[in-house]
N, C-alpha and C positions, 0 to 999 in steps of 0.2 A: 515205890513200896519196899518198903524193908522185908527181910522171911520172914523175921516176928508177926509182924503185920498181917501179912500174907498167910502165914500159917492159921491167924486166929481166925481170919476171913473162910477159909478153906474149911473150917471145922464146922463155922454156922451158915455153909454150902449146903443146903436141903439135902442134895440126893447122898451126900456123906453125912450128916447130921441123922436123916433117918434111918439111916443104914448103919451105923456105930460105927462110922470111918472115920479116925483120927488119924491127924499129919502131927506127928510128934515131935519130929525135926526137920528143919530145913538150914541148911548148912551157908554160912555169912554170905560165900560166894556161890550158890546154888549149884557144889556140884555133889551132894548126898542129901536126900531127902530119904525120912522114914515115915512109915504109915503103918498104923495098926486097925484091923478088924476086929468086935468084939463079937464072940459069938451069944447073940439074943435071941428069946423066944420069937420076934419079931423078923429076924433073916435068917429064921433056918431053913431049908429046903423039907420036901416029904419026909425024908429019910433023918432027919433031924440033925447035920450038918451041915461047912457053910454054904449056902446059895452062892452056885458058880455065879451069877450076876453080879453078885459085891465083889468077888474076888478078881474079879476082870475091871468092874466100875473101881477099886481099890488104886490098881494099877494103870489105870486108863491115859489120867491128864500128865503123869509126871515126867517124861521123858521131854515129850515137848513142850512141858514148863519149865524145865530147866535148859536147853536149849535155846528157848527165846530169851531168858536172861544170861545165861555164860556166852553169848555170840552177839546180843546186844539188837540193836534196830536197824541194822545194815540191813538184815535179813530177812524173808523169810522162813518160817518155822511151823510146818504144818503137819500131825500125823497120817499116814498114808494109810497105812493097813495094824493090825492087829490080831493077836492070837493067843491062847491058852491052851496049852497042855494041862490035866490035872491027873495028879498023880496018887493022889493020897487022900481020904474024906477029911474034910476040916472040922474036927469035933471039938475045937477050944479058937481062942484068940489064935490071929495068924497076924504074919510082918512081913512087910518088903523092907528092904533099903535099897534105893534109888542108887547107884554112882555112874556118873559123867566125869570121865576124866580130863584134865588137861590135854594128854594126850588125840583122845577122840575129837575134843572139839578144834585142835590143830585142826585133824585131820580134815574135817568138815570144812575149815576157813578154807583147806589149801585145796581139797576137792572143788570150794564153789568157785573160788577165787576167779574162774576163767566167767564166770555169772551162767554156768550151767548149772542143771537142777542136779541133786545130788541128795539119794536115798541111801539109807543106813538101817541097820537093825540095833537096838539095843534091845537086853534080857535082864529078866531081874527075877528073881527067886520068890516065892510066898512061902513061908515055914513058920512054925509055931513055936513059943519062944524058947524049947530045946534044941532048933535046928534039924527039927523034920522037915522032909518036903513037904509039904502041899500042893504046888501047882509051879511052872512054869510060863512067866508072859512075855512074850516078845513085840513091840511096838519096833514101827519102823519109821523115821524122820524124813518126812520131805525138809529139804533144806536148799534154798538161792538168795543169791544177791539182790537188794530192791532196784529196779532200772535204776536210782536215781546213782547209785555207785557201781554198777555192773560195767568191768569195759566197753569203749567202745568200736 
């Protein structure tokens, strides 16, 4: 599936669609993803700012999906853990720019070459359009070669 088709499907996925989360761009090589969370009356919290669950949801699947596409079918890639640190109230639309560098992919492949499981943290900032920090999200990926390609 092309990144463009995947982006359109993600934008129709009910947890994103009904919470005003939109994937705005996916790089052709899956190295970058951009996501926007619009502030709407139905996704505000009690104090009228971005609901923390939506802030985490907008960041939840992307490092795993990027890893799956960048590493290929010879690897298991799963989310292992995640955490969010709220920095400031989100009083407007917010954005996240996910990056998985070639160096990170090479490191994952090298670390998994023996057949062992690899755990690695990735981080993304959630910001306003002006670049003001709203939250920091960390996601830990589990990566391991599939049995058919592990060294014996």
